[in-house]
Each structure stands twice: as structure tokens, then as C-alpha cells.
C-alpha positions as MATLAB code, in Angstrom:
seq = 'MDSTQLRQRFGRPLRLGIIGGGPGAWIGTMHWTAAELDDWWRVVAGVFSSDPARSRAAGPTLGIDAARSYGDVAEMLDREARRDDRIDAVAIMTPNDTHYAHAVRALDAGLDVIGDKPVSHDFAQACDLVERARRNRRLYAIAHGYSAYPMTRHARHLARSGALGALRLVQVEYIQSGLATRIEDGPQNNRLRWLFDPQRSGLALVMGAIGCHAQHLACATTGLNVTRVCADIGALLPGRKVIDYASALLELDGGVRGTFTVTQAAAGGENDIQLRVYGDKGMLDWSHRDASYLRVAFQGESMHVIGRGDPDLPAEVIAAGRTPRGHPEGLREAFANIYAEIAQERIARELGETIPELAYPRIEEGAHTMAFIEACLASQAQGAWVDVAKLPRA';
ca = [
     -52.708  -49.017  -41.674;
     -52.516  -46.911  -38.501;
     -55.280  -46.613  -35.911;
     -56.626  -43.322  -37.286;
     -56.972  -44.777  -40.765;
     -58.630  -47.892  -39.346;
     -61.190  -45.803  -37.506;
     -61.915  -43.582  -40.520;
     -62.283  -46.473  -42.924;
     -64.572  -48.454  -40.621;
     -66.767  -45.394  -40.203;
     -68.341  -45.977  -36.785;
     -67.562  -46.969  -33.209;
     -68.053  -50.606  -32.335;
     -71.261  -51.324  -30.413;
     -70.964  -52.802  -26.919;
     -73.463  -54.611  -24.726;
     -72.883  -54.545  -20.977;
     -73.564  -57.558  -18.742;
     -73.599  -56.421  -15.107;
     -72.314  -53.108  -13.810;
     -75.653  -51.504  -13.019;
     -76.197  -48.122  -11.346;
     -73.748  -47.533   -8.507;
     -71.376  -50.334   -9.522;
     -67.788  -49.072   -9.500;
     -66.588  -51.685  -11.970;
     -69.449  -50.901  -14.336;
     -68.486  -47.247  -14.494;
     -64.848  -48.238  -15.020;
     -65.614  -50.485  -17.987;
     -68.171  -48.155  -19.538;
     -66.087  -44.983  -19.413;
     -62.906  -46.799  -20.442;
     -64.631  -48.346  -23.455;
     -65.844  -44.965  -24.674;
     -62.771  -42.924  -23.724;
     -61.089  -43.060  -27.134;
     -64.270  -43.377  -29.240;
     -63.595  -46.948  -30.312;
     -66.813  -48.173  -28.634;
     -70.323  -47.017  -27.760;
     -72.344  -48.751  -25.057;
     -75.750  -49.257  -26.657;
     -77.377  -52.171  -24.783;
     -77.154  -54.110  -21.607;
     -78.341  -56.406  -18.845;
     -77.693  -54.485  -15.639;
     -79.060  -56.751  -12.906;
     -79.864  -60.406  -12.299;
     -83.403  -59.210  -11.531;
     -85.150  -58.690  -14.911;
     -87.368  -55.819  -13.766;
     -84.473  -53.960  -12.159;
     -82.336  -54.526  -15.235;
     -84.937  -53.106  -17.617;
     -85.461  -50.108  -15.342;
     -81.749  -49.431  -14.930;
     -80.906  -48.948  -18.603;
     -82.712  -45.650  -19.191;
     -81.206  -44.186  -16.013;
     -77.807  -44.890  -17.570;
     -78.737  -43.382  -20.915;
     -79.578  -46.657  -22.678;
     -82.662  -46.913  -24.886;
     -85.403  -48.744  -22.945;
     -85.841  -51.044  -25.958;
     -82.237  -52.212  -25.496;
     -82.342  -52.561  -21.710;
     -82.911  -56.281  -21.383;
     -84.115  -58.549  -18.602;
     -81.479  -61.263  -19.068;
     -78.575  -62.240  -21.278;
     -80.510  -64.685  -23.440;
     -83.027  -61.955  -24.285;
     -80.278  -59.491  -25.162;
     -78.448  -61.898  -27.451;
     -81.644  -63.006  -29.184;
     -83.070  -59.542  -29.776;
     -79.774  -57.900  -30.686;
     -79.139  -60.586  -33.319;
     -82.277  -59.395  -35.148;
     -81.187  -55.753  -35.323;
     -79.331  -54.136  -38.212;
     -77.342  -52.167  -35.614;
     -76.658  -55.200  -33.410;
     -73.916  -55.207  -30.792;
     -70.422  -56.290  -31.825;
     -69.246  -57.485  -28.403;
     -70.199  -57.849  -24.761;
     -68.384  -56.732  -21.630;
     -68.890  -59.068  -18.666;
     -68.615  -57.698  -15.108;
     -70.867  -59.969  -13.067;
     -70.124  -62.226  -10.043;
     -67.358  -64.763  -10.638;
     -69.593  -67.813  -10.943;
     -71.389  -66.341  -13.977;
     -68.391  -65.380  -16.140;
     -68.071  -68.705  -17.924;
     -71.765  -69.140  -18.799;
     -72.131  -65.588  -20.103;
     -68.959  -65.891  -22.181;
     -70.098  -69.203  -23.682;
     -73.375  -67.654  -24.817;
     -71.676  -64.590  -26.265;
     -68.983  -66.510  -28.152;
     -71.525  -68.942  -29.569;
     -73.634  -65.970  -30.655;
     -70.701  -64.691  -32.696;
     -69.735  -61.856  -30.375;
     -66.351  -60.776  -29.101;
     -65.897  -60.645  -25.326;
     -64.201  -58.306  -22.882;
     -64.444  -60.074  -19.538;
     -63.538  -59.541  -15.930;
     -61.381  -62.095  -14.194;
     -61.369  -64.930  -13.345;
     -62.551  -66.142  -16.732;
     -64.088  -69.329  -15.328;
     -64.425  -71.546  -12.285;
     -61.579  -73.869  -13.231;
     -58.982  -74.729  -15.859;
     -61.260  -77.121  -17.762;
     -63.844  -74.388  -18.307;
     -61.111  -71.945  -19.325;
     -59.808  -74.399  -21.914;
     -63.338  -74.660  -23.273;
     -63.482  -70.865  -23.668;
     -60.182  -70.926  -25.541;
     -61.519  -73.578  -27.887;
     -64.834  -71.744  -28.409;
     -63.111  -68.443  -29.152;
     -60.880  -70.144  -31.711;
     -63.706  -72.161  -33.281;
     -65.971  -69.137  -33.589;
     -63.084  -66.879  -34.673;
     -63.884  -64.428  -31.902;
     -61.667  -62.194  -29.792;
     -61.642  -62.473  -26.003;
     -59.873  -59.822  -23.908;
     -59.479  -59.921  -20.136;
     -59.614  -56.765  -18.012;
     -56.135  -57.052  -16.507;
     -55.708  -53.294  -16.393;
     -52.436  -53.301  -14.455;
     -50.656  -54.839  -17.444;
     -51.858  -52.000  -19.692;
     -50.301  -48.985  -17.962;
     -47.725  -47.302  -20.219;
     -44.928  -48.101  -17.783;
     -45.855  -51.773  -17.366;
     -45.957  -51.923  -21.148;
     -42.437  -50.460  -21.192;
     -41.396  -52.993  -18.566;
     -42.731  -55.658  -20.932;
     -40.672  -54.178  -23.768;
     -37.473  -54.138  -21.708;
     -37.933  -57.649  -20.302;
     -38.836  -59.240  -23.615;
     -36.352  -57.356  -25.810;
     -33.315  -58.598  -23.927;
     -32.428  -55.196  -22.487;
     -32.124  -56.783  -19.034;
     -30.214  -59.756  -20.385;
     -31.213  -63.321  -19.673;
     -33.978  -63.232  -17.065;
     -33.139  -64.741  -13.701;
     -35.752  -63.719  -11.111;
     -39.296  -62.284  -11.041;
     -40.912  -60.947   -7.856;
     -44.543  -59.844   -7.695;
     -46.859  -58.973   -4.835;
     -50.335  -57.479   -4.405;
     -51.306  -56.417   -0.900;
     -54.701  -55.073    0.223;
     -56.493  -54.486    3.529;
     -60.139  -54.846    2.541;
     -60.478  -58.152    4.414;
     -58.239  -57.218    7.349;
     -61.299  -57.350    9.607;
     -64.064  -59.950    9.738;
     -66.472  -58.061    7.524;
     -68.223  -61.364    6.795;
     -69.625  -61.192   10.346;
     -71.229  -57.786    9.762;
     -74.156  -56.616    7.613;
     -74.181  -58.281    4.194;
     -75.060  -56.856    0.799;
     -75.365  -58.768   -2.466;
     -71.694  -58.376   -3.271;
     -70.476  -59.626    0.100;
     -72.873  -62.564    0.011;
     -71.451  -63.936   -3.233;
     -67.895  -62.933   -2.345;
     -67.861  -65.017    0.831;
     -69.599  -67.994   -0.767;
     -66.784  -70.301   -1.979;
     -69.135  -71.848   -4.523;
     -69.599  -68.432   -6.146;
     -66.323  -66.577   -5.642;
     -64.225  -69.411   -7.052;
     -61.472  -71.837   -6.125;
     -59.713  -69.317   -3.862;
     -61.140  -65.886   -3.036;
     -57.871  -63.952   -2.983;
     -56.677  -65.546   -6.212;
     -59.842  -64.689   -8.119;
     -59.892  -61.166   -6.705;
     -56.280  -59.964   -6.936;
     -53.920  -62.937   -7.213;
     -54.781  -63.413  -10.872;
     -53.749  -59.795  -11.544;
     -50.361  -60.308   -9.898;
     -49.656  -63.584  -11.692;
     -50.765  -62.115  -15.021;
     -48.621  -59.009  -14.581;
     -45.519  -61.137  -13.973;
     -46.222  -63.423  -16.935;
     -47.309  -60.682  -19.347;
     -44.242  -58.594  -18.565;
     -41.725  -61.373  -19.010;
     -43.484  -63.371  -21.713;
     -43.034  -66.464  -19.557;
     -45.593  -68.870  -18.138;
     -45.353  -70.460  -14.709;
     -44.327  -74.110  -14.992;
     -44.137  -75.202  -11.305;
     -45.246  -73.816   -7.937;
     -44.625  -74.469   -4.273;
     -47.408  -72.626   -2.484;
     -48.714  -71.646    0.939;
     -52.461  -70.959    0.702;
     -54.864  -70.095    3.504;
     -56.403  -67.387    5.662;
     -54.517  -64.790    7.688;
     -57.555  -64.213    9.897;
     -58.119  -67.135   12.301;
     -61.361  -68.959   11.640;
     -61.998  -67.419    8.240;
     -63.519  -69.957    5.843;
     -62.315  -68.382    2.612;
     -58.755  -67.940    1.362;
     -57.392  -64.435    1.882;
     -53.661  -65.128    1.474;
     -51.410  -66.901   -1.008;
     -47.655  -67.020   -1.343;
     -45.609  -69.196   -3.662;
     -42.201  -69.956   -5.017;
     -42.385  -70.068   -8.798;
     -40.492  -71.662  -11.620;
     -41.194  -70.087  -15.001;
     -40.293  -71.099  -18.545;
     -36.578  -71.648  -18.979;
     -36.006  -72.205  -15.273;
     -36.493  -68.547  -14.295;
     -37.184  -68.295  -10.552;
     -39.948  -66.230   -8.990;
     -41.798  -65.268   -5.832;
     -45.491  -64.408   -5.523;
     -47.406  -63.009   -2.544;
     -50.977  -61.713   -2.414;
     -53.403  -60.966    0.396;
     -56.506  -58.911    1.027;
     -56.093  -59.142    4.810;
     -53.028  -56.982    5.533;
     -54.090  -54.119    7.798;
     -52.919  -50.819    6.351;
     -52.336  -52.176    2.850;
     -53.568  -49.926    0.068;
     -53.782  -51.742   -3.252;
     -50.011  -52.147   -3.154;
     -48.715  -53.852   -6.298;
     -44.984  -54.335   -6.804;
     -43.187  -55.930   -9.735;
     -39.455  -56.502   -9.998;
     -37.732  -58.351  -12.834;
     -34.018  -59.201  -12.705;
     -31.837  -60.245  -15.621;
     -28.128  -60.876  -15.836;
     -27.557  -57.271  -16.995;
     -29.944  -55.355  -14.734;
     -33.383  -54.998  -13.219;
     -36.647  -53.087  -13.416;
     -38.970  -52.047  -10.596;
     -42.574  -50.875  -10.967;
     -45.008  -49.871   -8.213;
     -48.702  -49.200   -8.607;
     -48.378  -46.337   -6.119;
     -46.131  -44.564   -8.618;
     -47.614  -46.012  -11.775;
     -46.334  -43.392  -14.218;
     -42.684  -44.223  -13.519;
     -40.443  -47.235  -14.011;
     -37.116  -47.658  -12.243;
     -34.348  -49.397  -14.147;
     -30.845  -50.237  -12.923;
     -28.085  -51.935  -14.862;
     -25.222  -53.706  -13.160;
     -22.524  -51.202  -12.186;
     -24.643  -48.155  -13.090;
     -26.867  -45.776  -11.140;
     -30.599  -46.402  -11.114;
     -32.552  -44.163  -13.460;
     -36.243  -43.341  -13.610;
     -38.245  -43.517  -16.821;
     -41.489  -41.522  -16.952;
     -44.620  -41.976  -19.002;
     -44.368  -39.568  -21.921;
     -40.560  -39.498  -22.145;
     -39.768  -38.761  -25.811;
     -37.348  -41.651  -26.297;
     -39.835  -44.362  -25.358;
     -41.012  -46.847  -28.016;
     -43.913  -45.515  -30.086;
     -46.355  -48.120  -28.778;
     -45.566  -47.151  -25.171;
     -46.048  -43.432  -25.883;
     -49.346  -44.278  -27.611;
     -50.592  -45.971  -24.421;
     -50.582  -42.591  -22.636;
     -52.872  -39.642  -23.236;
     -51.486  -36.673  -21.306;
     -48.023  -35.076  -21.079;
     -45.428  -36.381  -18.637;
     -46.143  -35.263  -15.084;
     -49.924  -35.273  -15.470;
     -51.386  -38.282  -13.645;
     -53.126  -41.084  -15.479;
     -54.668  -44.122  -13.886;
     -56.541  -47.373  -14.084;
     -59.335  -46.079  -16.323;
     -56.820  -45.188  -19.002;
     -55.185  -48.607  -18.649;
     -58.582  -50.276  -19.112;
     -59.124  -48.017  -22.129;
     -55.914  -49.318  -23.696;
     -57.355  -52.838  -23.587;
     -60.626  -51.694  -25.149;
     -58.789  -49.729  -27.846;
     -56.540  -52.644  -28.744;
     -59.267  -55.255  -29.081;
     -61.251  -52.751  -31.165;
     -58.317  -52.220  -33.512;
     -57.853  -55.949  -34.008;
     -61.589  -56.475  -34.554;
     -61.796  -53.663  -37.103;
     -58.647  -54.831  -38.905;
     -60.252  -58.265  -39.276;
     -63.468  -56.763  -40.590;
     -61.571  -54.710  -43.162;
     -59.277  -57.536  -44.202;
     -56.210  -55.625  -43.045;
     -53.133  -57.135  -41.469;
     -53.891  -57.785  -37.821;
     -51.490  -55.766  -35.687;
     -49.472  -57.260  -32.844;
     -51.254  -55.929  -29.777;
     -50.569  -56.625  -26.118;
     -54.062  -56.824  -24.625;
     -54.626  -59.839  -22.327;
     -56.223  -62.750  -24.155;
     -58.266  -65.780  -23.167;
     -55.229  -68.056  -23.395;
     -53.650  -65.990  -20.612;
     -56.807  -66.331  -18.544;
     -56.660  -70.098  -18.963;
     -53.047  -70.135  -17.758;
     -54.191  -68.211  -14.679;
     -56.743  -70.916  -13.874;
     -54.080  -73.603  -14.267;
     -51.824  -71.591  -11.951;
     -54.543  -71.311   -9.284;
     -55.262  -75.044   -9.414;
     -51.542  -75.829   -9.116;
     -51.180  -73.552   -6.072;
     -54.085  -75.271   -4.327;
     -52.688  -78.704   -5.168;
     -49.281  -77.674   -3.864;
     -50.796  -76.553   -0.559;
     -52.678  -79.850   -0.253;
     -49.646  -81.985   -1.094;
     -46.975  -79.907    0.621;
     -44.813  -80.185   -2.480;
     -43.891  -78.617   -5.799;
     -46.659  -79.107   -8.393;
     -46.537  -78.710  -12.173;
     -48.843  -76.135  -13.793;
     -51.065  -77.656  -16.491;
     -50.513  -76.522  -20.061;
     -53.123  -75.465  -22.584;
     -54.013  -78.043  -25.234;
     -52.371  -77.263  -28.549;
     -54.452  -75.347  -31.049;
];
């Protein structure tokens, strides 16, 4: 059954509750508009602030019924469970230290989850989320939007299909400049206060902010997990107490080599993401600055450029785009692909249809990210190669 038939047979959009992302929050607008872009979801309820009064007041300003603008997550889950038109899932976009607790409550309440990264504080918590999702038969998607662009999806197809031959080398980097100055010494708002608190931002600031995206993009594209790391972790700015830089040599499944570099403290950087995958037949090269195009070169041949919307792309790659070739698409559409895919799997389950093979990032991938972060930190501490922990078997 195709997606149109699924939608028609189910008869309504799925209902989404928002946790976080109140008025003025960039990430809230991103999630909300992406969820509703293709009519798979409607945002109908939410908790929009950690302050109950502010949360209840915020909902109506965002178009949410005051009766479904809740003061905290426990209230939302309790009251929604009593409604005939209860929410089907929650989207979590709160500070890092709250992701795990909110996800636990939602999964145990029988709801699917679309969550920001990192999924938890550490690998043990992430493994618990995997187990809870499986036990409760719930879906858990992670908002790794960079892996859901049409051209990163085509890169995934080429790398996994054998078009590049046996994989040999993976290189990924994510460079930003947002922490290139000591903004922690200036005026602080709520976001900066939790961001620069290591107890709240997580095991390593740069890894929870952007490093997880880079690692996930490399692993999702190749279909390989990282097995060992030799890492250099620290701060580029002298005296900074949080980690703003990480670089590592990687070994992936099957002995594939890799390199990984991320920082938020490179002056002049502009959300620069680069992915290169080399096989024994050729290579691919994707840049976030030119996200609608993928460069592919086979040994002994000229490089050629593949564009989003090219007619000879696989059907699932064409379906990930919405406008003709040459018209720009961006991160919102990539987020929307994740929302559309988890919706299709949820609806297929509800209707008893065969569950399609969909590429959205899942909780198991988020758990691997937490194992990767812990291994990088251990490698820095030991000055040696460190194995990356594996998920317990299902």
C-alpha cells in the first residue's frame, strides 16, 4: 500500500503533542512546521515552557486550544489519555538533560516519540530507552535532519548498494563558529545558562550539539557502526570549561577507516558539514552548503554531479524532495521527511499493513551515538584506542 492509500484509509492526520519549543524558539518552529508540512500530523497539544503559567499562556498564542495547553508533561499525558481525540505521539525539543525523562514518560504512556538529540545523558540511559520502546511496541525517531536530505539519502543508497564497491574510508566534519568567542562571559539567557552547564548540556557540549549529527550522518550513510576510536577532545578556546572541539580516528564495522572532526569554535565557520565516502570503485562527496547536489567520481572517470529531482534517481530519493530540480529545499523539508516516515510506519501498524522499510533515524542509532561519545571521552582520558560499546541484543 502506497503512502496516499495509507493516508486515505487511516482517514485523519496523526495528533502530536509538543514538549518545549515555545514562542520564539527556532527549533520549535522547525519541528512544528515540518510535522505539518505534508499533512501527516497536526499539532494539537503541548507543554511550551518549564514554567507552568507561561506554558499554559503560550499555547493559545500558537493556535493551540487553551484546554490542551498544559502546565507540565505529567499533566499533558494524564489529561490526553482521557480524551477520545488523544495525542498519538510527542515531539521533544527541550534542554538536553530533560530528553530522557520526557521520553520515558511518553513511551510508558503508550506514545510514539520524535526527539531531539542527544537522546539521553549516557549510554546506559539510551539502552533503557531502546528497551522501553521495544517493550511498549512504540516508535522512536530522532531529529537527525541532515541524514534526511534527498541527496544524503541517495548517498546512503550508493554506499549501501555496492555502487562504490567495498567501502574503505569515511570522512565527516561539522564546523561552526557560534562559540568562537567567549560568549559564556557575556549576558546569559536561559538557553546559554543550560548550554554552558556541563551537568545539563551532557557529557561533551560539542558532541551533544553537533558531533552527534556528524557521527550519525557517517553511520547512516554507510550502514556501519563505529567499533573503535582514538580521539582528541577538549576546548579550542583557552580556559573554556566545556568541550567545544572533538576529532577522532575511527574504525567502523568490517575494518573501514574513518576520520571525524567537529567544533563550534572555528571563527568564520558557517554550519559547514562535509561527508566523503570512498570505496574501491569510487567516492561520493556531499556538502551542506550545496545540499541539493551530490558529487560522485568513479576510478578513472570524470566526476559527475547528481541533483535532487534528477529523473533517474531511485523512487524513494525522488519522493524525499518536493520541488523541481533547481528550486532550493532545506532543513525543514529534511525534518519533514522524518515526520512523514514515522507517520507512515505508525499508520501501517495501526492498519495491520506490511511495515515499509523506511530510513528515519531510530532510537537504536541514538544509543550508538551515546556509546560513541563515551568511547571518545575514554580515549582522550586514556590516550589510546577505545572500543565502542554495543547495544544489548533484543
